[in-house]
C-alpha positions as CSV (number, residue, x, y, z in Angstrom):
1,M,6.8,21.6,-2.1
2,D,3.4,20.0,-1.1
3,K,3.1,16.4,0.2
4,E,2.2,15.0,-3.4
5,Q,5.1,16.6,-5.1
6,R,7.5,15.6,-2.2
7,V,6.4,12.1,-2.5
8,H,6.8,11.9,-6.3
9,K,10.5,13.2,-5.8
10,I,11.3,10.7,-3.1
11,F,10.2,7.7,-4.7
12,N,11.6,8.6,-8.1
13,A,15.0,9.1,-6.3
14,I,14.9,5.5,-4.4
15,S,13.4,3.5,-7.3
16,K,16.6,1.6,-8.0
17,D,17.5,0.9,-4.4
18,Y,13.9,0.4,-3.3
19,D,13.3,-3.4,-3.3
20,H,17.0,-4.0,-1.7
21,M,16.2,-1.3,1.0
22,N,12.7,-2.6,1.8
23,N,14.2,-6.1,2.7
24,I,16.8,-4.6,4.7
25,I,15.1,-2.0,6.9
26,S,12.0,-4.2,7.5
27,F,14.0,-7.5,8.2
28,N,12.0,-8.9,5.3
29,Q,8.7,-8.5,7.5
30,H,7.0,-6.8,4.5
31,T,6.9,-10.2,2.7
32,L,5.4,-12.0,5.7
33,W,2.9,-9.3,6.1
34,R,1.8,-9.4,2.5
35,N,1.8,-13.2,2.6
36,K,-0.6,-13.2,5.7
37,T,-2.6,-10.7,4.1
38,M,-3.1,-12.8,1.0
39,S,-4.2,-15.9,3.2
40,H,-7.2,-13.8,3.9
41,M,-8.0,-13.0,0.3
42,F,-10.0,-15.4,-2.0
43,L,-8.9,-14.6,-5.7
44,D,-9.3,-16.5,-8.9
45,S,-8.9,-16.1,-12.6
46,D,-12.4,-14.5,-13.3
47,M,-11.5,-11.5,-11.1
48,T,-10.1,-8.0,-11.9
49,V,-7.9,-6.6,-9.4
50,L,-6.4,-2.9,-9.1
51,D,-3.2,-2.6,-7.0
52,V,-2.9,1.0,-6.1
53,C,0.5,2.5,-5.4
54,C,2.0,-0.5,-6.8
55,G,5.6,0.7,-6.7
56,T,8.1,-1.8,-8.1
57,G,5.3,-4.4,-8.5
58,D,6.0,-7.0,-5.8
59,W,2.3,-7.2,-4.5
60,T,1.0,-6.9,-8.2
61,I,2.9,-9.9,-9.2
62,Q,1.6,-11.9,-6.1
63,L,-1.9,-10.8,-7.0
64,A,-1.6,-11.9,-10.7
65,A,-0.2,-15.3,-9.6
66,S,-3.8,-16.1,-8.8
67,G,-4.8,-15.8,-12.5
68,A,-6.8,-12.5,-11.8
69,E,-6.4,-9.6,-14.3
70,T,-4.5,-7.4,-12.4
71,T,-3.8,-3.5,-12.9
72,G,-0.9,-1.9,-11.1
73,L,-1.0,1.9,-10.8
74,D,1.6,4.2,-9.5
75,F,2.6,7.9,-10.2
76,S,6.2,7.3,-10.0
77,E,7.6,6.9,-13.3
78,N,10.8,5.6,-12.1
79,M,9.0,3.0,-9.7
80,L,7.0,1.8,-12.6
81,E,9.9,1.5,-14.9
82,V,11.3,-1.1,-12.3
83,A,7.9,-2.9,-12.2
84,E,7.8,-3.1,-15.8
85,G,11.1,-5.0,-15.9
86,K,9.7,-7.4,-13.3
87,T,6.4,-8.0,-14.8
88,A,7.2,-8.1,-18.6
89,Q,6.5,-11.9,-18.6
90,W,3.0,-11.7,-17.1
91,D,0.2,-11.5,-19.7
92,N,-2.3,-10.6,-16.9
93,I,-0.6,-7.6,-15.6
94,S,-1.2,-4.1,-17.1
95,L,0.7,-1.2,-15.5
96,I,-0.6,2.4,-15.5
97,H,0.9,5.7,-14.7
98,G,-1.8,7.5,-12.7
99,N,-2.7,9.3,-9.5
100,A,-4.3,7.5,-6.7
101,M,-6.2,10.4,-5.7
102,N,-8.0,10.6,-9.1
103,L,-8.2,6.9,-10.4
104,P,-8.5,6.7,-14.3
105,F,-11.3,4.0,-14.1
106,E,-15.2,3.8,-14.5
107,D,-17.1,3.0,-11.6
108,D,-17.9,-0.5,-10.3
109,Q,-14.9,-2.2,-12.3
110,F,-12.9,-4.3,-9.8
111,D,-13.5,-7.3,-7.5
112,Y,-10.4,-6.2,-5.3
113,V,-8.7,-2.9,-4.8
114,T,-5.3,-3.1,-2.7
115,I,-3.0,-0.6,-1.6
116,G,0.4,-1.6,0.1
117,F,2.3,0.9,2.3
118,G,0.9,3.7,0.0
119,L,-1.9,5.1,1.8
120,R,0.1,7.2,4.4
121,N,1.9,8.9,1.3
122,L,-1.5,10.4,0.0
123,P,-2.5,13.7,0.7
124,D,-6.1,13.0,1.8
125,Y,-6.8,9.5,3.2
126,G,-10.6,9.9,3.0
127,A,-10.9,11.1,-0.4
128,A,-8.6,8.4,-1.7
129,I,-10.7,5.7,-0.1
130,A,-13.8,7.2,-1.5
131,D,-12.3,6.8,-4.9
132,F,-11.2,3.3,-4.3
133,Y,-15.0,2.4,-3.1
134,R,-16.1,4.0,-6.3
135,V,-14.0,1.9,-8.6
136,L,-14.7,-1.5,-6.7
137,K,-17.8,-3.5,-7.8
138,P,-20.6,-4.1,-5.1
139,G,-19.6,-6.9,-3.1
140,G,-15.9,-6.0,-4.0
141,T,-13.3,-6.0,-1.2
142,L,-10.8,-3.1,-0.3
143,V,-7.5,-4.3,1.2
144,I,-5.1,-1.9,2.9
145,L,-1.9,-3.1,4.2
146,E,0.0,-0.4,6.1
147,T,2.5,0.5,8.9
148,S,0.8,1.2,12.2
149,T,1.6,2.6,15.7
150,P,2.1,-0.1,18.2
151,E,-0.3,0.2,21.2
152,N,2.2,-0.9,23.6
153,N,4.3,2.0,24.9
154,L,7.5,0.1,25.2
155,I,7.2,-1.5,21.7
156,N,6.3,1.9,20.4
157,S,9.4,3.6,21.9
158,G,11.6,1.0,20.1
159,F,9.7,1.5,17.1
160,E,10.2,5.2,17.1
161,L,13.8,4.6,17.8
162,Y,14.4,2.3,14.8
163,F,12.1,4.4,12.2
164,G,13.4,7.7,13.4
165,K,17.0,7.1,14.0
166,I,18.4,3.8,12.9
167,M,16.4,3.3,9.5
168,P,17.4,6.7,8.1
169,M,20.9,6.0,8.9
170,L,20.6,2.7,6.9
171,G,19.2,4.4,4.3
172,G,22.1,7.1,4.2
173,I,24.9,4.5,4.4
174,I,23.5,1.8,2.0
175,A,21.6,3.8,-0.5
176,K,23.3,7.3,0.1
177,K,19.8,8.7,0.5
178,K,19.2,9.5,4.3
179,D,16.9,12.4,3.6
180,E,14.5,10.2,1.6
181,Y,14.4,7.4,4.2
182,S,13.7,9.8,6.9
183,W,10.3,10.3,5.1
184,L,9.4,6.7,6.1
185,H,9.5,7.7,9.8
186,E,7.7,11.1,9.1
187,S,5.0,9.4,7.1
188,T,4.5,6.6,9.7
189,S,4.5,8.7,12.7
190,S,1.9,11.1,11.3
191,F,-0.3,8.3,10.1
192,I,-3.7,7.7,11.7
193,S,-4.3,4.8,14.0
194,K,-6.1,1.6,13.0
195,N,-9.4,2.6,14.7
196,E,-9.4,6.0,12.8
197,L,-8.8,4.4,9.5
198,K,-11.7,2.0,10.3
199,C,-13.9,4.8,11.0
200,I,-13.1,6.4,7.5
201,L,-13.9,3.1,6.1
202,Y,-17.3,3.0,7.7
203,T,-18.1,6.6,6.9
204,T,-17.2,5.9,3.3
205,G,-19.8,3.3,3.1
206,F,-17.6,0.0,3.7
207,T,-19.1,-2.9,5.8
208,N,-17.7,-6.1,7.3
209,I,-14.4,-4.4,8.3
210,K,-11.6,-6.7,9.5
211,I,-8.5,-5.6,10.9
212,I,-5.3,-8.0,11.3
213,P,-2.4,-6.6,13.2
214,H,1.3,-7.8,12.2
215,T,4.6,-7.8,14.2
216,L,3.5,-6.6,17.4
217,G,1.3,-3.9,16.0
218,T,3.8,-2.3,13.7
219,A,1.7,-2.9,10.7
220,A,-2.0,-4.0,10.0
221,S,-4.1,-5.2,7.2
222,H,-7.6,-3.7,6.9
223,F,-10.2,-5.6,4.8
224,A,-13.5,-3.8,3.9
225,I,-16.2,-4.9,1.6
226,K,-18.5,-2.5,-0.6
227,P,-22.0,-3.5,-0.1
228,I,-24.2,-5.0,-2.6
229,D,-27.3,-2.6,-3.3
230,G,-29.9,-3.3,-0.7
231,D,-27.5,-4.9,2.0
């Protein structure tokens, strides 16, 4: 089973428990990280937003609260089913079943592209980011919120202990899905560093790259702008 197939199977399996478990295993830090990221975004009702790997729709809803036309895309049918229930009353949210590696959109379409805790699950980070670049309007912004490896060795050791041992155990006890929650540690520990991600963004053509770390470096937000022609 390749990475894409494995991720699809995992997220279809954990969809019903995902929101509850997310709050438990992150001590609700994921909400704080998202709020801090949103404080650096400047959305309004004239904008269009694409939330890639939208999952159960939490960030999609937060983005749509600005009034922007917001599209959530995910390739897990079960995660989207949960998102559909949560977003049913939102007229400015559209949900699409699709693959983040091959976005079903025209070039230069969105003012913002966001991806929260989804990039590490994709089989080719660079190819995905290139497609995010393609669908952004010139002057548009890519926002990546993702787990990260702490630079402090002591903190990193605690991070490894929690994600490698304790968190899968919680997944087994609470959700009865220890193997699925072991993927979080596997995908996080193998993910690239903040600087490596920054290099990919520059190589793709993005400019004005800004990185904001969260909670002792256990997560980070990357902001990158697609330049206007001639910039």
